[in-house]
N, C-alpha and C positions, 0 to 999 in steps of 0.2 A: 095550582101553583104544586108541582110536584115534589116530592122531600128533598131531592135531590138540588132543587133550586133554593129553595129554602136554607139548607146548607151550606152552600157555597159561600152566599155573603160574609156568613157567620164562619166558614175556613178562609176566606179571605181575608175577613178581619183580623182573626186572631193569627193569621200568618204576617200579616203586616204588624201585630202589635209584636209579635215574636221577633221580626226581624230589626224591628226600632230596638227594642229592651236589648238583642245582641249588639245593636251598634252602640248603643249607650254603655253597655259594660266592654267593647273593645275600641274605648275613644284613644284615640292615638296620645301617647307619652309625651308629656311637655318636654322641652329639649332644655338640659340646664343652662343655666346664661352662658355666656362665652366667655373665657376668661379676660378679665381686666390687663390691657399688655403692661406689661414692666415698664418702668419709666428707663427710657435711655440711659445708659451710664454718662457721666460726664465725661465730656471728650477734653481732653488737655489742649489747651491753645496749641496751633502749630508752632514750635519754633525752627527758625531757619537754623538747617543743619550747618551751613557754613557760618552763621554767627555764633552757634554754639561753638564750635570746632574754634574758632576764631579766640572766644573766649577761652577757653582750656588751653590754646596756646599762649596765649597774653600770661595767665595764670603762670604758667610753665616755666616761662621768660622770668618774669618776677624771682619766682623760687631760687631761679638758678642765679641771676643776679644778687639775691639776697645772698647765698651761700659761697658766691664769688665772694662777694663783699667779706664776709667772715672769715674766708680762708686768709685774704689777704689781711686782715687785720690782725689776726693771729699770727702771720709770719712776720708783720710788721714786729709786734708784741715781741716774737721770737728773738729776733735782729736787733732789736735795743737791748734786749737779757743779754745776748752773745758780747755786744758791743761795749754795756759796761760791764761784764766779766772781765773781759779782755782790758778793759781800761783797769778797773781795781784790782785785780789779782795778780800782782806784782811779787817778784820773789824779797825777802827779807833777808840779810847777809849778817853774819857773825865774826866775831875779833875768832883768832887764831885759839882754839883747843877750848872755847866757852861757848856757852849756852845762854847765855843773857841776851834780852833784847837789849838792841842797842838805841839811842834817841834819836837816831837820824831815822828808825825804821818804825819808829810808833806812830807816824803820821801814816804810812804806808799800811798797817795793819788797822788804824781806825778807818782809812778808805776802805779797807775790804770788811770790817764790822758794818761798815752804813750799806755797802753793796747788798750783803747779810741779811741785813733788817729792812731795806727796800724789797727786796725777792726774795719773799720766806719759802719759795720752792728748791731755792739753791742750797745744795748739799756740798760742803768740799772734803777732798783728798787734800792733806798736808804732809808733805816728804821732806825728811832732813837728810840733807846732805851734807857730806865733807870733803878736804880735799884729800891727794893723794897720800898723805903723809901719814903714817901710823898703822898700826895693823887692821884686819878686816873686823874683827870683834870689835876694839876699840871704837873704829869709827862709827859703825852700826849703832851701840850703845851714846856715841855722841851725838848721831845724827836723830833718835830717838828721842833725845834731851830737847833736843832743837825744836824738835817738831810739838813736844808737847809745852814747852816756853810758849810758842807762837798760839796754842789752843786755849793756854792759861789766861794770855793776852785778852784773845779775844771773848774768850766767855767772860771775861772783868767788863767789855765793852757793849754786853747782852746778847752776845749771837750764842743760842741753845747749844752745849755740848753735844747733843744728840744729831747736831747737822753735822757734826765735824769728826773726821779722821786722821789716822795718822798711820806712817810707815816711816820707817829708815832704810835709806838703801847706801847710808855708809858713802863710802868712795865709789859706789859701783855707776854712779850716773853722771859724770863730769860735764859741764857745760862748758869747758875750754880744757887742754890737754897739755899746754906745756908746763912746767916744772920752775915756775918762777912765780913771786908773789903776787902780781896784777892776776895770774889765773888761777891759784889757790885762793883769794879773796872772792871770786865770783864764784868759786864751788860750794864754800861754806854758806849753806842758804836754807832756807825751808821754801820750798816750791809748792804753790797752790794750784788747784786744779778744780774743776767743776766734775761732780761724780756721775 
C-alpha cells in the first residue's frame, strides 16, 4: 500500500470530523417563542341605534314636560299673587285736612297687612294724596303725613317697615277732577301699589 492510500482514509476521516464539528458549531438558532396573542378587547353589546335614539327622545320629552309644568306652576303662582294684590291693595281715605286713620279704613289696612304677611316678597309704595284745596306745599306735607300714618298702622300690624316706601303727590294725582265734596273725598287718600 502506498503512502498515499494510507493517508487518504485518515484525511477522509479528519475531513468528516471537521465537517461534523463545523456543523455542530453552526447549529441553527432556535426561534424565539411566538408571542401569545392578546386577549380580544371586550366588545360592548350592540345597542340598536334606533332604540338608543328613541330613549334619548323620550328623556328629552320628559325634561321638556317637566320644564313646562314648572313654568305653568310659576305662572299660576304669579297670577295668584297679582290677584291677591289687586284684592288687598285698596286705597284708604282721610277726612278733610286730617291724616288720622279712620275706623272705616282699619279693615282695609288689616287686609293689606295680611297680604304682606302672606307674600314676603311683596314691597309697597304708599302715595299720600290730597284734594285740590290748599297750596302745593301744604298738600305735599299733608300727603306725606297721610302716607306715614298708613305705614305706622301697617308696621303695628307686623309688616316690616323696610318693605314700605312713601311719597307724597299732594294734589298732583287726583282720581276725580270735579270741584265737589264727593270728588274731593275720593282724592284724600293713601294709595298702595307693588314695587
